[in-house]
C-alpha positions as CSV (number, residue, x, y, z in Angstrom):
1,M,0.0,0.0,0.0
2,N,2.8,2.4,1.0
3,S,4.5,1.6,-2.3
4,Q,1.4,2.6,-4.3
5,V,1.1,5.9,-2.3
6,N,4.8,6.7,-2.9
7,S,4.4,5.9,-6.6
8,G,1.4,8.2,-6.8
9,L,3.3,11.0,-5.0
10,I,6.3,10.6,-7.3
11,L,4.1,10.7,-10.4
12,K,2.3,13.9,-9.1
13,T,5.6,15.5,-8.3
14,A,6.9,14.7,-11.8
15,I,3.8,16.1,-13.5
16,L,4.1,19.3,-11.4
17,I,7.8,19.7,-12.3
18,L,7.0,19.1,-16.0
19,L,4.1,21.7,-16.0
20,T,6.4,24.2,-14.3
21,F,9.0,23.7,-16.9
22,M,6.6,24.0,-19.8
23,I,5.2,27.3,-18.4
24,A,8.7,28.7,-18.0
25,C,9.6,27.7,-21.5
26,T,6.6,29.4,-23.0
27,N,7.9,32.7,-21.6
28,P,11.6,32.4,-20.8
29,T,12.5,36.1,-20.7
30,K,9.9,37.2,-18.3
31,H,10.3,38.0,-14.6
32,A,7.6,37.9,-12.0
33,A,6.0,41.1,-13.2
34,G,5.6,39.7,-16.7
35,V,8.2,42.0,-18.3
36,S,11.4,41.0,-20.2
37,T,14.6,41.7,-18.3
38,E,16.9,41.2,-21.2
39,G,18.5,44.0,-23.2
40,K,21.0,43.9,-26.0
41,L,23.4,46.7,-27.2
42,A,23.7,47.5,-30.9
43,A,24.8,50.4,-33.1
44,Q,22.9,52.3,-35.9
45,L,25.0,52.3,-39.1
46,W,23.7,55.9,-39.8
47,T,26.3,56.9,-37.2
48,F,29.1,55.8,-39.4
49,R,27.6,56.8,-42.8
50,Y,30.4,59.0,-43.9
51,H,33.0,56.3,-43.2
52,L,30.8,53.6,-44.9
53,E,30.5,55.7,-48.1
54,K,34.3,55.4,-48.4
55,D,35.1,52.0,-47.1
56,V,32.4,49.5,-46.1
57,P,34.6,46.5,-45.0
58,G,37.0,48.6,-43.1
59,T,34.3,50.6,-41.3
60,L,32.4,47.4,-40.4
61,K,35.6,46.0,-38.9
62,R,36.1,49.1,-36.8
63,I,32.5,48.9,-35.5
64,K,33.1,45.3,-34.5
65,N,36.4,46.3,-32.7
66,L,34.3,48.6,-30.5
67,G,32.8,45.4,-29.0
68,I,29.6,45.7,-31.1
69,N,28.0,42.5,-32.4
70,Y,24.7,43.8,-33.8
71,V,23.9,46.7,-36.1
72,E,20.8,48.4,-37.3
73,G,20.8,49.3,-41.0
74,F,19.2,52.0,-43.1
75,D,18.2,52.4,-46.7
76,A,21.5,53.7,-48.1
77,S,22.3,52.5,-51.7
78,Y,25.5,50.7,-50.5
79,I,23.3,48.7,-48.1
80,V,20.0,48.0,-49.8
81,G,21.3,48.3,-53.4
82,N,22.9,44.9,-53.2
83,P,21.8,43.3,-49.9
84,D,23.4,40.0,-50.6
85,E,26.8,41.7,-51.0
86,F,26.3,43.8,-47.8
87,K,25.2,40.7,-45.9
88,S,28.5,39.0,-46.9
89,Q,30.4,42.1,-45.7
90,L,28.6,41.9,-42.4
91,D,29.4,38.2,-42.1
92,A,33.1,38.9,-42.8
93,A,33.2,41.5,-40.1
94,G,31.4,39.3,-37.6
95,L,28.4,41.5,-37.4
96,K,24.6,40.8,-37.6
97,M,22.1,43.3,-38.9
98,F,19.1,42.7,-36.6
99,A,17.0,45.6,-37.9
100,L,16.6,47.8,-41.0
101,H,15.3,51.3,-41.1
102,W,13.7,52.3,-44.3
103,N,13.6,56.1,-44.3
104,N,11.9,56.8,-47.7
105,L,8.2,57.0,-47.0
106,N,7.4,56.9,-50.7
107,D,8.9,53.5,-51.0
108,W,6.6,52.3,-48.3
109,R,3.7,53.8,-50.1
110,K,4.6,52.2,-53.4
111,N,5.8,48.7,-52.5
112,P,6.5,47.3,-49.0
113,T,7.3,43.9,-50.6
114,V,10.7,45.2,-51.8
115,I,11.5,46.4,-48.3
116,I,10.5,43.2,-46.6
117,E,12.5,41.1,-49.1
118,T,15.5,43.3,-48.7
119,A,15.3,43.1,-44.9
120,K,15.2,39.3,-45.2
121,K,18.2,39.2,-47.4
122,L,20.2,41.3,-44.9
123,G,19.3,38.9,-42.1
124,A,17.2,41.4,-40.2
125,H,14.4,40.5,-37.8
126,Y,12.8,44.0,-37.7
127,T,12.1,46.5,-40.4
128,G,10.0,49.7,-40.3
129,I,9.3,53.3,-41.0
130,A,12.0,55.7,-39.7
131,W,11.2,59.1,-41.2
132,L,8.0,60.9,-42.4
133,K,9.4,63.9,-44.2
134,V,9.8,63.8,-48.0
135,S,11.5,67.2,-48.3
136,K,13.1,69.6,-45.9
137,A,10.2,72.0,-46.2
138,D,7.5,69.5,-45.2
139,T,5.5,70.0,-42.1
140,V,4.6,66.7,-40.4
141,T,0.8,66.6,-40.2
142,L,-1.7,64.3,-38.4
143,D,-2.6,62.9,-41.7
144,V,0.9,61.7,-42.5
145,V,1.3,60.2,-39.0
146,N,-1.9,58.3,-39.4
147,E,-0.9,57.2,-42.9
148,A,2.3,55.7,-41.5
149,A,0.3,53.7,-39.0
150,D,-2.0,52.5,-41.8
151,I,0.9,51.5,-44.1
152,L,2.5,49.4,-41.4
153,T,-0.8,47.8,-40.4
154,K,-1.6,46.9,-44.0
155,A,1.9,45.4,-44.5
156,C,1.8,43.4,-41.2
157,P,0.4,40.1,-42.5
158,Q,3.1,40.0,-45.3
159,A,5.8,40.9,-42.8
160,Q,4.7,38.2,-40.4
161,A,4.5,35.6,-43.1
162,A,8.2,36.5,-43.9
163,G,9.1,36.1,-40.2
164,L,9.7,39.9,-39.7
165,Q,8.6,42.3,-37.0
166,L,7.5,45.7,-38.2
167,Y,8.4,48.8,-36.1
168,Y,8.1,52.5,-36.1
169,H,10.9,55.0,-35.1
170,I,9.7,58.1,-33.2
171,H,11.4,61.3,-34.2
172,G,9.5,63.8,-32.0
173,Y,7.4,65.6,-34.6
174,E,4.7,63.0,-33.9
175,L,4.3,64.5,-30.4
176,Q,2.5,67.6,-31.6
177,P,-0.5,68.2,-29.3
178,T,-4.1,67.9,-30.5
179,A,-7.2,69.6,-29.2
180,D,-8.1,66.8,-26.8
181,Q,-4.8,67.2,-24.8
182,K,-3.3,64.2,-26.6
183,T,-0.8,64.1,-29.4
184,F,-0.6,63.0,-33.1
185,F,1.2,59.9,-31.7
186,D,-1.8,58.9,-29.7
187,S,-3.8,58.8,-32.9
188,F,-1.0,56.6,-34.4
189,I,-1.2,54.2,-31.5
190,K,-5.0,53.9,-31.9
191,R,-4.5,52.7,-35.5
192,I,-2.0,50.0,-34.9
193,N,-1.8,46.8,-33.0
194,Y,1.3,46.2,-30.8
195,N,1.4,42.6,-32.0
196,C,1.9,44.0,-35.5
197,V,3.9,47.2,-34.9
198,R,6.5,47.7,-32.2
199,L,7.9,51.1,-31.2
200,E,11.5,52.4,-31.3
201,A,11.8,55.5,-29.2
202,D,14.7,57.8,-30.0
203,I,15.4,59.3,-26.6
204,F,17.2,62.3,-28.1
205,W,14.2,63.3,-30.3
206,V,11.6,62.5,-27.7
207,T,13.4,64.9,-25.4
208,Y,13.9,67.5,-28.2
209,A,10.1,67.5,-28.6
210,G,9.7,68.6,-25.0
211,Q,8.8,65.3,-23.5
212,D,10.3,63.5,-20.6
213,P,11.6,60.3,-22.0
214,V,11.0,58.1,-19.0
215,S,7.4,59.3,-18.8
216,F,7.1,58.6,-22.6
217,M,8.4,55.1,-22.1
218,E,5.9,54.5,-19.3
219,R,3.0,55.9,-21.3
220,Y,3.7,53.5,-24.2
221,R,5.3,50.8,-22.2
222,D,3.4,48.0,-23.9
223,G,4.8,48.9,-27.3
224,V,8.3,50.3,-26.7
225,E,10.7,47.6,-27.5
226,L,13.8,49.4,-28.9
227,L,15.6,52.6,-28.0
228,H,17.9,54.9,-29.8
229,I,20.4,56.2,-27.3
230,K,22.7,59.3,-27.5
231,N,22.8,62.3,-25.2
232,M,21.9,66.0,-25.8
233,A,24.2,68.8,-25.0
234,D,23.1,71.1,-22.2
235,H,22.7,74.1,-24.4
236,V,20.1,72.6,-26.7
237,S,16.6,74.1,-26.5
238,T,13.6,71.7,-26.4
239,G,9.9,72.0,-27.1
240,I,7.1,71.2,-29.4
241,F,8.1,71.1,-33.1
242,N,6.4,70.1,-36.3
243,G,9.3,69.3,-38.5
244,A,8.8,72.2,-40.9
245,D,12.0,73.4,-42.7
246,F,13.9,70.8,-40.7
247,M,16.4,68.0,-41.2
248,P,18.7,66.7,-38.4
249,A,21.7,67.1,-40.6
250,D,21.2,70.9,-40.4
251,M,21.6,71.0,-36.7
252,P,25.0,71.8,-35.2
253,A,27.2,68.8,-34.5
254,E,27.7,70.2,-31.0
255,N,24.1,69.2,-30.1
256,W,25.1,65.5,-29.7
257,V,27.3,64.2,-26.9
258,P,28.0,60.6,-25.7
259,L,26.3,59.0,-22.8
260,G,27.7,60.2,-19.5
261,K,27.5,63.8,-20.7
262,G,24.6,66.1,-21.5
263,K,21.1,66.7,-20.1
264,I,19.4,63.3,-20.4
265,D,19.4,61.1,-17.4
266,Y,20.3,57.7,-18.9
267,K,20.4,55.9,-15.6
268,S,16.7,56.5,-15.3
269,V,16.1,55.6,-19.0
270,F,17.9,52.2,-18.6
271,Q,16.1,51.5,-15.4
272,K,12.7,52.2,-17.0
273,G,13.9,50.1,-20.0
274,K,14.5,47.1,-17.7
275,E,11.1,47.7,-16.1
276,I,9.1,47.7,-19.3
277,G,11.1,45.1,-21.1
278,V,13.1,47.0,-23.7
279,K,15.0,44.5,-25.9
280,W,17.4,46.7,-27.8
281,Y,19.5,49.7,-26.9
282,I,20.9,51.2,-30.1
283,L,23.8,53.6,-30.0
284,E,23.6,56.4,-32.5
285,M,25.2,59.8,-33.1
286,D,23.3,61.7,-35.8
287,K,26.3,64.0,-36.0
288,Y,29.3,64.6,-33.8
289,N,32.0,67.2,-33.5
290,G,34.9,64.8,-33.3
291,D,35.8,61.2,-33.7
292,V,32.5,59.4,-33.9
293,F,34.1,56.0,-33.1
294,A,35.5,57.5,-29.9
295,A,32.1,58.9,-29.0
296,V,30.5,55.5,-29.4
297,D,33.3,53.9,-27.5
298,S,32.8,56.4,-24.7
299,S,29.1,55.6,-24.5
300,I,29.8,51.9,-24.3
301,A,32.3,52.5,-21.5
302,Y,29.7,54.5,-19.6
303,I,27.1,51.8,-20.0
304,H,29.6,49.2,-18.7
305,N,31.0,51.3,-15.9
306,E,27.5,52.2,-14.6
307,K,26.3,48.6,-15.1
308,L,23.2,49.9,-16.9
309,L,22.5,46.6,-18.7
310,Q,23.1,44.4,-15.6
């Protein structure tokens, strides 16, 4: 009789252990609060665009030597013009392109299939819209912001069938207020599904638009999965802006500084990132008044020294 009881207890214990294991495996990166605690560091190739224009293999090797393993691409001709070749160059450097920005909105309007196929060839998991202006003179309107949401939503089934995750990069002009005390971006959010479209918050540009980045991350915590990280010099003025007569390249190079300098509190940003489950922290310098490789290296050192990803 005791043998039967013991056998029954052993069987129940084994079943309980198996069920616990199965539940854990269905959500391996979640902690008790249901949020991912993992975060990876990457670099946006836009940072090194002037070097890439002259020497792709050499520049990729220098990026790798910074201790970077993952990069985010963009729709430069030397990247997307021959994606198979660029993928080979990435492989040779020991780098993986995990995501691809596609800045040309007209390309999204015309044929997202080309974008999705190119992202696949490059080995990316993410691709999405990263810029809404067609010309420097454009004002970013509510209609354009809504259109971007609709383009991504429409392309979602095709992207998912290809094994890709769509995302949207926030540049700050989406944060113009509306009459109901919300923003253009709130309208964008209503038109998407987070299962279809994830959010990439550029901490510099969210701050430039007059928003507190940590509060922004909290407000859209269910969608924010990626961050662009670089700091803002203390002298830079912030506030609501609509993108009219504006391109980032026109701004003084002195506006950008590495992490550990400037006005944005990145300790709080990383802490909130851990809390909400940010997966990717992407180093970027839109411009820099000095050696951009040294600037990125300085940011990496700050992250490690402050144990921001631990």
